[in-house]
Each structure stands twice: as C-alpha cells, then as structure tokens.
C-alpha atoms as an extended CHARMM CRD file, in Angstrom:
* protein
*
       255  EXT
         1         1  MET       CA             -9.7890000000        3.7270000000       14.7390000000  PROA      1               0.0000000000
         2         2  ARG       CA             -6.9260000000        1.2560000000       15.1460000000  PROA      2               0.0000000000
         3         3  PHE       CA             -6.9790000000       -2.0760000000       13.3590000000  PROA      3               0.0000000000
         4         4  TYR       CA             -4.2240000000       -3.8950000000       15.2110000000  PROA      4               0.0000000000
         5         5  ASN       CA             -3.1500000000       -5.5920000000       18.3760000000  PROA      5               0.0000000000
         6         6  MET       CA              0.3240000000       -4.8960000000       19.6760000000  PROA      6               0.0000000000
         7         7  ASP       CA              2.5380000000       -6.3760000000       22.3350000000  PROA      7               0.0000000000
         8         8  LYS       CA              6.2130000000       -5.6980000000       22.9730000000  PROA      8               0.0000000000
         9         9  HSD       CA              7.2930000000       -8.0680000000       20.1950000000  PROA      9               0.0000000000
        10        10  LEU       CA              4.8780000000       -8.1660000000       17.2660000000  PROA      10              0.0000000000
        11        11  ILE       CA              1.9560000000       -6.2930000000       15.7180000000  PROA      11              0.0000000000
        12        12  SER       CA             -0.9510000000       -8.4640000000       14.6020000000  PROA      12              0.0000000000
        13        13  TYR       CA             -3.8870000000       -7.4000000000       12.4560000000  PROA      13              0.0000000000
        14        14  PRO       CA             -7.4690000000       -8.1480000000       13.5190000000  PROA      14              0.0000000000
        15        15  ILE       CA             -8.7290000000       -8.1440000000        9.9220000000  PROA      15              0.0000000000
        16        16  PHE       CA             -7.0190000000      -11.5290000000        9.7140000000  PROA      16              0.0000000000
        17        17  ASP       CA             -7.8940000000      -12.7750000000       13.2150000000  PROA      17              0.0000000000
        18        18  SER       CA            -10.9430000000      -14.8250000000       12.2920000000  PROA      18              0.0000000000
        19        19  PHE       CA             -8.8670000000      -16.8260000000        9.8080000000  PROA      19              0.0000000000
        20        20  LYS       CA             -6.9690000000      -19.3370000000       11.8970000000  PROA      20              0.0000000000
        21        21  GLU       CA             -5.2020000000      -20.6960000000        8.8300000000  PROA      21              0.0000000000
        22        22  ILE       CA             -2.8900000000      -17.6840000000        8.5610000000  PROA      22              0.0000000000
        23        23  LYS       CA             -0.3340000000      -15.8440000000       10.6630000000  PROA      23              0.0000000000
        24        24  ALA       CA              0.4110000000      -12.1990000000        9.8240000000  PROA      24              0.0000000000
        25        25  PHE       CA              2.6380000000       -9.7950000000       11.7560000000  PROA      25              0.0000000000
        26        26  THR       CA              4.9870000000       -6.8230000000       11.7750000000  PROA      26              0.0000000000
        27        27  THR       CA              7.9830000000       -6.5150000000       14.0790000000  PROA      27              0.0000000000
        28        28  LEU       CA              8.8220000000       -3.4750000000       16.1980000000  PROA      28              0.0000000000
        29        29  ARG       CA             12.0340000000       -1.7530000000       17.2230000000  PROA      29              0.0000000000
        30        30  GLN       CA             11.8340000000       -3.5700000000       20.5710000000  PROA      30              0.0000000000
        31        31  THR       CA             11.2490000000       -6.9820000000       18.9970000000  PROA      31              0.0000000000
        32        32  PHE       CA             15.0020000000       -7.5950000000       19.1030000000  PROA      32              0.0000000000
        33        33  PRO       CA             16.2240000000       -5.9920000000       22.3450000000  PROA      33              0.0000000000
        34        34  GLY       CA             19.9020000000       -5.1170000000       22.2820000000  PROA      34              0.0000000000
        35        35  ASN       CA             20.0130000000       -5.2120000000       18.4810000000  PROA      35              0.0000000000
        36        36  GLU       CA             19.9260000000       -1.6170000000       17.3270000000  PROA      36              0.0000000000
        37        37  MET       CA             20.0340000000       -2.3320000000       13.5740000000  PROA      37              0.0000000000
        38        38  PRO       CA             18.5480000000       -5.7600000000       12.7950000000  PROA      38              0.0000000000
        39        39  ARG       CA             18.7570000000       -6.8780000000        9.1750000000  PROA      39              0.0000000000
        40        40  PHE       CA             17.5650000000      -10.0990000000        7.5920000000  PROA      40              0.0000000000
        41        41  THR       CA             19.3860000000      -10.1170000000        4.2670000000  PROA      41              0.0000000000
        42        42  GLY       CA             22.9390000000       -9.0870000000        3.5080000000  PROA      42              0.0000000000
        43        43  ASN       CA             26.3720000000      -10.0370000000        4.7380000000  PROA      43              0.0000000000
        44        44  ARG       CA             27.0210000000      -12.2810000000        7.6980000000  PROA      44              0.0000000000
        45        45  GLY       CA             28.4940000000       -9.3940000000        9.6790000000  PROA      45              0.0000000000
        46        46  GLN       CA             25.0030000000       -8.0190000000       10.2210000000  PROA      46              0.0000000000
        47        47  GLY       CA             23.9120000000      -11.1450000000       12.1230000000  PROA      47              0.0000000000
        48        48  THR       CA             21.2010000000      -11.9020000000        9.6090000000  PROA      48              0.0000000000
        49        49  GLN       CA             20.9980000000      -15.6090000000       10.3740000000  PROA      49              0.0000000000
        50        50  GLU       CA             20.7670000000      -15.0230000000       14.1300000000  PROA      50              0.0000000000
        51        51  ASN       CA             18.0490000000      -12.4250000000       13.5360000000  PROA      51              0.0000000000
        52        52  ARG       CA             16.1110000000      -14.8900000000       11.3910000000  PROA      52              0.0000000000
        53        53  GLU       CA             16.4160000000      -17.5840000000       14.0240000000  PROA      53              0.0000000000
        54        54  ASN       CA             15.1920000000      -15.2280000000       16.7410000000  PROA      54              0.0000000000
        55        55  LEU       CA             12.2070000000      -14.1740000000       14.6480000000  PROA      55              0.0000000000
        56        56  ALA       CA             11.3820000000      -17.7620000000       13.7350000000  PROA      56              0.0000000000
        57        57  GLY       CA             11.4540000000      -18.7100000000       17.4020000000  PROA      57              0.0000000000
        58        58  MET       CA              8.8600000000      -16.0510000000       18.1980000000  PROA      58              0.0000000000
        59        59  LEU       CA              6.6480000000      -17.4190000000       15.4130000000  PROA      59              0.0000000000
        60        60  GLY       CA              7.0950000000      -21.0610000000       16.4180000000  PROA      60              0.0000000000
        61        61  ILE       CA              8.6890000000      -22.0640000000       13.1130000000  PROA      61              0.0000000000
        62        62  THR       CA             12.2000000000      -22.6770000000       11.7850000000  PROA      62              0.0000000000
        63        63  ALA       CA             14.3930000000      -20.0410000000       10.1800000000  PROA      63              0.0000000000
        64        64  LYS       CA             14.3230000000      -22.0320000000        6.9220000000  PROA      64              0.0000000000
        65        65  GLN       CA             10.6020000000      -21.3030000000        6.6330000000  PROA      65              0.0000000000
        66        66  LEU       CA             11.2370000000      -17.5470000000        6.3710000000  PROA      66              0.0000000000
        67        67  VAL       CA             11.5660000000      -16.2920000000        2.7970000000  PROA      67              0.0000000000
        68        68  PHE       CA             13.1760000000      -12.8710000000        2.3790000000  PROA      68              0.0000000000
        69        69  PRO       CA             13.8340000000      -11.4260000000       -1.0780000000  PROA      69              0.0000000000
        70        70  ARG       CA             16.7200000000       -9.0540000000       -1.7640000000  PROA      70              0.0000000000
        71        71  GLN       CA             14.6840000000       -5.8930000000       -2.2350000000  PROA      71              0.0000000000
        72        72  THR       CA             15.8400000000       -3.2640000000       -4.7120000000  PROA      72              0.0000000000
        73        73  HSD       CA             12.7190000000       -1.1000000000       -5.2470000000  PROA      73              0.0000000000
        74        74  THR       CA             11.6160000000       -3.0810000000       -8.2860000000  PROA      74              0.0000000000
        75        75  ASP       CA              8.1100000000       -4.0810000000       -9.3550000000  PROA      75              0.0000000000
        76        76  CYS       CA              9.1510000000       -7.7440000000       -9.5260000000  PROA      76              0.0000000000
        77        77  VAL       CA              6.7160000000      -10.2290000000       -7.9510000000  PROA      77              0.0000000000
        78        78  ALA       CA              7.9270000000      -13.8030000000       -7.3920000000  PROA      78              0.0000000000
        79        79  ARG       CA              5.7210000000      -16.8580000000       -7.0840000000  PROA      79              0.0000000000
        80        80  ILE       CA              7.0160000000      -19.2030000000       -4.3830000000  PROA      80              0.0000000000
        81        81  LEU       CA              6.3490000000      -22.8610000000       -5.1860000000  PROA      81              0.0000000000
        82        82  ARG       CA              8.7120000000      -24.2550000000       -2.5620000000  PROA      82              0.0000000000
        83        83  LEU       CA             11.3280000000      -22.9910000000       -0.1480000000  PROA      83              0.0000000000
        84        84  PRO       CA             13.9810000000      -21.4200000000       -2.4260000000  PROA      84              0.0000000000
        85        85  GLU       CA             17.5180000000      -22.7670000000       -2.3310000000  PROA      85              0.0000000000
        86        86  LYS       CA             19.0090000000      -19.3520000000       -3.0830000000  PROA      86              0.0000000000
        87        87  GLU       CA             18.1090000000      -15.8280000000       -2.0930000000  PROA      87              0.0000000000
        88        88  LEU       CA             15.7480000000      -14.1790000000       -4.5450000000  PROA      88              0.0000000000
        89        89  GLN       CA             17.4710000000      -11.2020000000       -6.1460000000  PROA      89              0.0000000000
        90        90  GLU       CA             15.8820000000       -7.9160000000       -7.2660000000  PROA      90              0.0000000000
        91        91  THR       CA             12.4520000000       -8.9060000000       -5.9810000000  PROA      91              0.0000000000
        92        92  ASP       CA             10.0580000000       -6.8160000000       -3.8980000000  PROA      92              0.0000000000
        93        93  ALA       CA              6.9350000000       -8.9560000000       -3.5820000000  PROA      93              0.0000000000
        94        94  LEU       CA              6.1930000000      -12.6220000000       -2.9730000000  PROA      94              0.0000000000
        95        95  VAL       CA              3.0590000000      -14.7230000000       -3.5030000000  PROA      95              0.0000000000
        96        96  THR       CA              2.2490000000      -18.3340000000       -2.6650000000  PROA      96              0.0000000000
        97        97  ASN       CA             -0.4570000000      -20.8660000000       -1.8670000000  PROA      97              0.0000000000
        98        98  GLN       CA              1.9520000000      -23.1770000000       -0.0640000000  PROA      98              0.0000000000
        99        99  PRO       CA              1.5120000000      -23.6670000000        3.6970000000  PROA      99              0.0000000000
       100       100  GLU       CA              4.3060000000      -23.2680000000        6.2150000000  PROA      100             0.0000000000
       101       101  ILE       CA              6.2220000000      -20.7620000000        4.0570000000  PROA      101             0.0000000000
       102       102  CYS       CA              6.4250000000      -17.3480000000        5.7040000000  PROA      102             0.0000000000
       103       103  LEU       CA              6.6580000000      -14.5770000000        3.1120000000  PROA      103             0.0000000000
       104       104  CYS       CA              8.5890000000      -11.5980000000        4.5130000000  PROA      104             0.0000000000
       105       105  VAL       CA              9.5390000000       -8.0750000000        3.4940000000  PROA      105             0.0000000000
       106       106  GLN       CA             11.7380000000       -5.5410000000        5.2740000000  PROA      106             0.0000000000
       107       107  THR       CA             10.9450000000       -1.8500000000        5.6720000000  PROA      107             0.0000000000
       108       108  ALA       CA             12.1760000000        1.2960000000        7.4060000000  PROA      108             0.0000000000
       109       109  ASP       CA              9.7450000000        3.9280000000        6.0470000000  PROA      109             0.0000000000
       110       110  CYS       CA              8.5730000000        2.0940000000        2.9220000000  PROA      110             0.0000000000
       111       111  VAL       CA              5.1320000000        0.4950000000        2.9570000000  PROA      111             0.0000000000
       112       112  PRO       CA              4.6170000000       -3.1900000000        3.7750000000  PROA      112             0.0000000000
       113       113  VAL       CA              1.4250000000       -4.6060000000        2.2780000000  PROA      113             0.0000000000
       114       114  LEU       CA              0.0320000000       -8.0340000000        3.2190000000  PROA      114             0.0000000000
       115       115  LEU       CA             -2.6810000000       -9.7740000000        1.1720000000  PROA      115             0.0000000000
       116       116  PHE       CA             -4.8390000000      -12.8080000000        1.8990000000  PROA      116             0.0000000000
       117       117  ASP       CA             -7.3140000000      -14.4060000000       -0.5030000000  PROA      117             0.0000000000
       118       118  THR       CA             -9.9640000000      -15.8370000000        1.7970000000  PROA      118             0.0000000000
       119       119  LYS       CA            -11.4150000000      -18.1980000000       -0.8300000000  PROA      119             0.0000000000
       120       120  ARG       CA             -8.3850000000      -19.5800000000       -2.6740000000  PROA      120             0.0000000000
       121       121  LYS       CA             -6.1670000000      -19.4190000000        0.4170000000  PROA      121             0.0000000000
       122       122  THR       CA             -3.2870000000      -17.5410000000       -1.1620000000  PROA      122             0.0000000000
       123       123  ILE       CA             -1.0950000000      -14.8150000000        0.3190000000  PROA      123             0.0000000000
       124       124  ALA       CA              1.2930000000      -12.0450000000       -0.6660000000  PROA      124             0.0000000000
       125       125  ALA       CA              3.8820000000       -9.8520000000        1.0460000000  PROA      125             0.0000000000
       126       126  ILE       CA              4.8510000000       -6.6350000000       -0.7210000000  PROA      126             0.0000000000
       127       127  HSD       CA              7.4950000000       -3.9340000000       -0.2240000000  PROA      127             0.0000000000
       128       128  ALA       CA              6.3440000000       -0.6150000000       -1.7140000000  PROA      128             0.0000000000
       129       129  GLY       CA              8.5160000000        2.4670000000       -1.4520000000  PROA      129             0.0000000000
       130       130  TRP       CA              7.6640000000        5.3990000000       -3.6610000000  PROA      130             0.0000000000
       131       131  ARG       CA              9.2060000000        3.6650000000       -6.6710000000  PROA      131             0.0000000000
       132       132  GLY       CA              7.2900000000        0.4450000000       -6.0750000000  PROA      132             0.0000000000
       133       133  THR       CA              4.1310000000        2.4220000000       -5.3990000000  PROA      133             0.0000000000
       134       134  VAL       CA              4.2190000000        4.3900000000       -8.6550000000  PROA      134             0.0000000000
       135       135  GLN       CA              5.1030000000        1.1730000000      -10.5040000000  PROA      135             0.0000000000
       136       136  LYS       CA              1.9410000000       -0.3000000000       -8.9630000000  PROA      136             0.0000000000
       137       137  ILE       CA              3.6570000000       -3.2800000000       -7.3860000000  PROA      137             0.0000000000
       138       138  VAL       CA              0.5640000000       -4.0020000000       -5.2780000000  PROA      138             0.0000000000
       139       139  GLU       CA             -1.5090000000       -4.2800000000       -8.4440000000  PROA      139             0.0000000000
       140       140  LYS       CA              1.0840000000       -6.5870000000       -9.9730000000  PROA      140             0.0000000000
       141       141  ALA       CA              0.9670000000       -8.7870000000       -6.8850000000  PROA      141             0.0000000000
       142       142  VAL       CA             -2.8240000000       -9.0400000000       -7.1630000000  PROA      142             0.0000000000
       143       143  ARG       CA             -2.4780000000       -9.8550000000      -10.8690000000  PROA      143             0.0000000000
       144       144  LYS       CA              0.0670000000      -12.5570000000      -10.0560000000  PROA      144             0.0000000000
       145       145  LEU       CA             -2.3730000000      -14.1010000000       -7.5650000000  PROA      145             0.0000000000
       146       146  THR       CA             -5.1040000000      -13.9640000000      -10.2010000000  PROA      146             0.0000000000
       147       147  ALA       CA             -2.9770000000      -15.5060000000      -12.9410000000  PROA      147             0.0000000000
       148       148  SER       CA             -1.3930000000      -18.1630000000      -10.7370000000  PROA      148             0.0000000000
       149       149  TYR       CA             -4.2610000000      -19.1590000000       -8.4530000000  PROA      149             0.0000000000
       150       150  LYS       CA             -7.4560000000      -17.7430000000      -10.0000000000  PROA      150             0.0000000000
       151       151  THR       CA             -7.8070000000      -15.3080000000       -7.1380000000  PROA      151             0.0000000000
       152       152  SER       CA            -10.6510000000      -12.8300000000       -7.3770000000  PROA      152             0.0000000000
       153       153  PRO       CA             -9.6520000000       -9.3650000000       -6.0890000000  PROA      153             0.0000000000
       154       154  SER       CA            -13.0150000000       -9.1180000000       -4.3260000000  PROA      154             0.0000000000
       155       155  ASP       CA            -11.9370000000      -12.0150000000       -2.0650000000  PROA      155             0.0000000000
       156       156  ILE       CA             -8.6980000000      -10.3420000000       -0.9370000000  PROA      156             0.0000000000
       157       157  LEU       CA             -8.1290000000       -8.7730000000        2.4650000000  PROA      157             0.0000000000
       158       158  ALA       CA             -5.2880000000       -6.2360000000        2.5810000000  PROA      158             0.0000000000
       159       159  VAL       CA             -3.3080000000       -4.5400000000        5.3290000000  PROA      159             0.0000000000
       160       160  ILE       CA             -1.1780000000       -1.4630000000        4.6230000000  PROA      160             0.0000000000
       161       161  GLY       CA              1.3200000000       -1.5090000000        7.4500000000  PROA      161             0.0000000000
       162       162  PRO       CA              3.4130000000        1.0810000000        9.3270000000  PROA      162             0.0000000000
       163       163  SER       CA              5.4980000000        3.3990000000        7.1580000000  PROA      163             0.0000000000
       164       164  ILE       CA              6.4110000000        7.0410000000        6.7830000000  PROA      164             0.0000000000
       165       165  GLY       CA              3.2740000000        9.1310000000        7.0180000000  PROA      165             0.0000000000
       166       166  PRO       CA              1.9670000000       11.8790000000        4.7470000000  PROA      166             0.0000000000
       167       167  GLU       CA              2.5560000000       14.6460000000        7.2870000000  PROA      167             0.0000000000
       168       168  VAL       CA              6.3370000000       14.2880000000        6.9800000000  PROA      168             0.0000000000
       169       169  TYR       CA              6.9100000000       12.5960000000        3.6340000000  PROA      169             0.0000000000
       170       170  GLU       CA              7.8970000000       15.5960000000        1.5260000000  PROA      170             0.0000000000
       171       171  VAL       CA              8.8820000000       14.6470000000       -2.0280000000  PROA      171             0.0000000000
       172       172  GLY       CA             10.4020000000       16.2660000000       -5.0750000000  PROA      172             0.0000000000
       173       173  THR       CA              9.2700000000       16.8370000000       -8.6430000000  PROA      173             0.0000000000
       174       174  GLU       CA             10.2820000000       13.3710000000       -9.8580000000  PROA      174             0.0000000000
       175       175  VAL       CA              7.9820000000       11.6690000000       -7.3570000000  PROA      175             0.0000000000
       176       176  VAL       CA              5.1030000000       14.0850000000       -7.9300000000  PROA      176             0.0000000000
       177       177  GLU       CA              5.2240000000       13.6110000000      -11.7060000000  PROA      177             0.0000000000
       178       178  ALA       CA              5.3920000000        9.8190000000      -11.3890000000  PROA      178             0.0000000000
       179       179  ALA       CA              2.4610000000        9.8000000000       -8.9690000000  PROA      179             0.0000000000
       180       180  LEU       CA              0.3190000000       12.0190000000      -11.1650000000  PROA      180             0.0000000000
       181       181  GLU       CA              1.0280000000        9.7620000000      -14.1370000000  PROA      181             0.0000000000
       182       182  ASN       CA              0.4420000000        6.4260000000      -12.4380000000  PROA      182             0.0000000000
       183       183  ILE       CA             -1.6800000000        6.6550000000       -9.2770000000  PROA      183             0.0000000000
       184       184  PRO       CA             -5.4960000000        6.5340000000       -9.5950000000  PROA      184             0.0000000000
       185       185  ASN       CA             -7.0990000000        9.6390000000       -8.0690000000  PROA      185             0.0000000000
       186       186  ALA       CA             -3.5980000000       10.9910000000       -7.4860000000  PROA      186             0.0000000000
       187       187  SER       CA             -4.8990000000       14.2310000000       -5.9960000000  PROA      187             0.0000000000
       188       188  SER       CA             -5.9870000000       12.2800000000       -2.9140000000  PROA      188             0.0000000000
       189       189  SER       CA             -2.3720000000       11.2110000000       -2.3410000000  PROA      189             0.0000000000
       190       190  LEU       CA             -0.5660000000       14.5130000000       -3.0100000000  PROA      190             0.0000000000
       191       191  LYS       CA             -0.9360000000       17.6020000000       -0.8460000000  PROA      191             0.0000000000
       192       192  LYS       CA              0.9870000000       20.8770000000       -0.8820000000  PROA      192             0.0000000000
       193       193  ASN       CA              2.3710000000       22.2710000000        2.3390000000  PROA      193             0.0000000000
       194       194  VAL       CA              2.5130000000       25.9860000000        3.2080000000  PROA      194             0.0000000000
       195       195  TRP       CA              5.8920000000       26.2970000000        1.4700000000  PROA      195             0.0000000000
       196       196  GLY       CA              4.5490000000       24.9120000000       -1.7910000000  PROA      196             0.0000000000
       197       197  LYS       CA              6.2410000000       21.5060000000       -1.4390000000  PROA      197             0.0000000000
       198       198  PHE       CA              4.3180000000       18.2950000000       -2.0060000000  PROA      198             0.0000000000
       199       199  HSD       CA              3.7570000000       15.5320000000        0.5320000000  PROA      199             0.0000000000
       200       200  PHE       CA              3.0470000000       12.0330000000       -0.7850000000  PROA      200             0.0000000000
       201       201  ASN       CA              0.5830000000        9.8140000000        1.0790000000  PROA      201             0.0000000000
       202       202  LEU       CA              1.9150000000        6.3190000000        0.3890000000  PROA      202             0.0000000000
       203       203  TRP       CA             -0.9160000000        4.7360000000        2.3810000000  PROA      203             0.0000000000
       204       204  GLU       CA             -3.6320000000        6.3570000000        0.3090000000  PROA      204             0.0000000000
       205       205  ALA       CA             -1.7690000000        5.8230000000       -2.9630000000  PROA      205             0.0000000000
       206       206  ASN       CA             -1.5550000000        2.0770000000       -2.3630000000  PROA      206             0.0000000000
       207       207  ARG       CA             -5.1770000000        2.0020000000       -1.2120000000  PROA      207             0.0000000000
       208       208  GLN       CA             -6.2630000000        3.7000000000       -4.4130000000  PROA      208             0.0000000000
       209       209  ILE       CA             -4.2890000000        1.1990000000       -6.4970000000  PROA      209             0.0000000000
       210       210  LEU       CA             -5.8660000000       -1.7170000000       -4.6460000000  PROA      210             0.0000000000
       211       211  LEU       CA             -9.3260000000       -0.2530000000       -5.1420000000  PROA      211             0.0000000000
       212       212  ASP       CA             -8.6080000000        0.2510000000       -8.8350000000  PROA      212             0.0000000000
       213       213  THR       CA             -7.4800000000       -3.3820000000       -9.0220000000  PROA      213             0.0000000000
       214       214  GLY       CA            -10.8170000000       -4.6000000000       -7.7070000000  PROA      214             0.0000000000
       215       215  LEU       CA            -10.5030000000       -4.8610000000       -3.9310000000  PROA      215             0.0000000000
       216       216  SER       CA            -13.4130000000       -3.5180000000       -1.9150000000  PROA      216             0.0000000000
       217       217  SER       CA            -12.8720000000       -0.5970000000        0.4400000000  PROA      217             0.0000000000
       218       218  PRO       CA            -13.9300000000       -2.4540000000        3.6540000000  PROA      218             0.0000000000
       219       219  ASN       CA            -11.3340000000       -5.1300000000        2.8660000000  PROA      219             0.0000000000
       220       220  ILE       CA             -8.4230000000       -2.6540000000        2.8920000000  PROA      220             0.0000000000
       221       221  GLN       CA             -7.1560000000       -1.5220000000        6.2620000000  PROA      221             0.0000000000
       222       222  ILE       CA             -4.5200000000        1.1590000000        6.7600000000  PROA      222             0.0000000000
       223       223  PHE       CA             -2.4650000000        0.7230000000        9.9060000000  PROA      223             0.0000000000
       224       224  GLY       CA             -1.9770000000        4.4760000000       10.1900000000  PROA      224             0.0000000000
       225       225  GLU       CA              1.1820000000        4.8740000000       12.2850000000  PROA      225             0.0000000000
       226       226  CYS       CA              4.1700000000        6.8060000000       10.9790000000  PROA      226             0.0000000000
       227       227  THR       CA              7.5940000000        5.2190000000       11.2900000000  PROA      227             0.0000000000
       228       228  PHE       CA              9.2460000000        8.6500000000       11.2720000000  PROA      228             0.0000000000
       229       229  HSD       CA              7.1420000000       10.0600000000       14.1180000000  PROA      229             0.0000000000
       230       230  GLU       CA              7.0360000000        6.9440000000       16.3120000000  PROA      230             0.0000000000
       231       231  LYS       CA             10.7160000000        6.7890000000       17.2160000000  PROA      231             0.0000000000
       232       232  GLU       CA             10.2780000000        4.4220000000       20.1480000000  PROA      232             0.0000000000
       233       233  LYS       CA              8.4170000000        1.8460000000       18.0440000000  PROA      233             0.0000000000
       234       234  TYR       CA              9.9070000000        1.9090000000       14.5500000000  PROA      234             0.0000000000
       235       235  PHE       CA             13.0420000000        2.2800000000       12.5080000000  PROA      235             0.0000000000
       236       236  SER       CA             13.0750000000        5.1580000000       10.0210000000  PROA      236             0.0000000000
       237       237  ALA       CA             15.6260000000        5.5810000000        7.2470000000  PROA      237             0.0000000000
       238       238  ARG       CA             14.6650000000        9.2360000000        6.7850000000  PROA      238             0.0000000000
       239       239  ARG       CA             15.1320000000        9.9580000000       10.4730000000  PROA      239             0.0000000000
       240       240  GLU       CA             18.1460000000        7.7640000000       11.2220000000  PROA      240             0.0000000000
       241       241  GLY       CA             19.8160000000        7.1720000000        7.8610000000  PROA      241             0.0000000000
       242       242  ILE       CA             19.7610000000        4.2920000000        5.4040000000  PROA      242             0.0000000000
       243       243  GLU       CA             21.8950000000        2.0590000000        7.6270000000  PROA      243             0.0000000000
       244       244  THR       CA             19.2330000000        1.8580000000       10.3310000000  PROA      244             0.0000000000
       245       245  GLY       CA             17.5150000000       -1.4040000000       11.2530000000  PROA      245             0.0000000000
       246       246  ARG       CA             14.5540000000       -2.9350000000        9.4810000000  PROA      246             0.0000000000
       247       247  LEU       CA             11.0340000000       -3.9390000000       10.4520000000  PROA      247             0.0000000000
       248       248  VAL       CA              9.7680000000       -7.2540000000        9.1290000000  PROA      248             0.0000000000
       249       249  SER       CA              6.2210000000       -7.7860000000        7.8960000000  PROA      249             0.0000000000
       250       250  GLY       CA              5.2670000000      -11.3480000000        7.1240000000  PROA      250             0.0000000000
       251       251  ILE       CA              2.3750000000      -13.6440000000        6.3480000000  PROA      251             0.0000000000
       252       252  MET       CA              2.1310000000      -17.4460000000        6.3760000000  PROA      252             0.0000000000
       253       253  LEU       CA             -0.5070000000      -20.0650000000        5.6600000000  PROA      253             0.0000000000
       254       254  LYS       CA             -0.7090000000      -22.7230000000        8.3450000000  PROA      254             0.0000000000
       255       255  LYS       CA             -1.3810000000      -26.4050000000        7.7000000000  PROA      255             0.0000000000
C-alpha cells in the first residue's frame, strides 16, 4: 500500500493531508529539469541559491524561509527559534514550532524522516544515514521536541521517506555491529543474503527506534521506494557516486 501522492515535481504524504496547517514534501529527480546534480548547501558553483529559489517558488514561499543544515552524519538536533543568519554546521536534524520556517534535509540514499506533533503543532526534519540511524538521531529529535515543546510521542505522526532499500543495501561488519548494539529488535533490520553478507533495512531500523521512543505503529508510515532501484525518480549516491544530486525533504507550519 502506498502512502503518498506524486506529481512530476513533488511527493506529498497523505498522513499529513488532513492537517492544513502544515506542508510536507520530497523532491524528485525531475523536480529540477535540466539540473542533473542539484545541491542546496555548498559552494556557489553548484547553483545552490538558484536551486533554493526554484524550490521556494514551487512551495509559494521565499528562499529565505528554507532552512538547510550542513549535514555531516552527526546526531546533532538543532532547535530553530527564528530564521538563522548563518548556515548551521554539523547538524542533521531540525525542530521548531515557528510558522513559515521550512525545515529541510538533503538525501541521496540516506533516510529522510519528517515528524509532526498534531497537538503541540511542532515539526522536525531529520537526515538519517546508517551512522545517524545507529546513533538514534530520530529518537534524539523526538526527545528535543519533548524537552523544548512538551511534545508527547503518542501525538507524533512520522513519515520515513524514499531511501536505499533493504534489498540492495549490503553493509559491512562495522554497520552490523553498530546496529546490533543500538537498534531495538535489530534482527528485524538485518538479513543475510545467500553469500552470507548482511543487508541493513534503514526503514525498519528507524521505525523500530520511533516505536521504542513512544510513537504508535499506525502513526509511522514508510514510503517504501528505493532510491537505488528507482533510477528515473531519485538520485542515489551508491549507484551514481557521492557527487550526484540531492533530494530535498521538508516540512513547514503554515500561519
């Protein structure tokens, strides 16, 4: 069963559709036609500002309202009180209760996770590669919402967006050991293939962490499409190399 709507520009998530006070989305490869490697942070040579302006135009906001951290596979979660004057460094998740600020993360195989507290009206955008996953960055984002805004995990809706899927995400010993040590019910996220190598299910691992943090199962929806397999739709660092373009997943409270 699919839990999304998709046009040629943006994915939207029906779990959020009944809440008119938020906008949540993920871009696609074809969102920026003619731009084979869109990036949204980094040097000016990558056209980051133009890309931000194009994305903002699709969302009906200004580029200044988009907040992108400089992601470095940390477990750092930043609380956004106002539009930052400088780029946030070494940060991989953002939370806020402020309207008209669009929290964004970039991915190209890693997992984007979007959270919305339906009672306290708070949001989070999270980038979780394998390092962020085993460091439980999604749990830390929930804890930040709880500490900052008195969010109850039972009131949170979560979307686990497009990323590399378990059928192709073969990992080494370092990842397996970290997952076994840190992921609840880790056996549900690790499977051996016929050659004795492990595959890591990032979707299920993050779902298990969210469940362990107090979210209810019906409130967690896995998008379920693999960025590696779906070449026409998504960028994939494993398929195309680290210099490939990036998808953007974002969430914003409206006034």
